C-alpha positions in Angstrom: 134.9 80.3 137.9 133.1 83.5 138.3 136.1 85.2 139.9 138.5 84.3 137.1 139.5 87.5 135.2 140.0 85.5 132.0 136.5 84.2 132.0 134.5 86.9 130.1 132.2 84.5 128.2 130.6 82.6 131.1 130.6 84.6 134.3 127.4 82.9 135.5 128.1 79.3 136.5 124.5 78.2 136.1 124.4 79.5 132.5 127.7 77.8 131.7 126.5 74.5 133.1 123.2 74.8 131.2 125.0 75.5 127.9 127.4 72.6 128.4 124.6 70.2 129.3 122.7 71.3 126.1 125.8 70.8 124.0 126.3 67.3 125.4 122.6 66.4 124.8 123.0 67.6 121.2 126.2 65.6 120.7 124.5 62.5 122.2 121.5 62.9 119.8 123.8 63.2 116.9 125.4 59.9 117.7 122.2 57.9 118.1 122.7 56.3 114.7 125.8 54.6 116.1 124.0 52.7 118.8 123.7 49.0 117.9 120.7 47.4 119.5 120.4 43.7 120.0 118.0 41.6 117.9 114.8 40.3 119.5 116.6 37.0 120.3 119.1 38.8 122.4 122.0 38.6 120.0 123.5 41.2 117.8 122.8 41.3 114.0 125.6 40.5 111.7 127.5 43.4 110.1 126.7 43.4 106.4 126.1 45.9 103.7 
């Protein structure tokens, strides 16, 4: 990756991996509302408005 002449934005592999990891964490945090957790009885709640 560091020897690719087209790669001008991320010549340092460690920085590229850190940026990608941070972006994935941010995306995961943004989707937390979609996680459906089971009820205390172990079942899933009904879908209702």
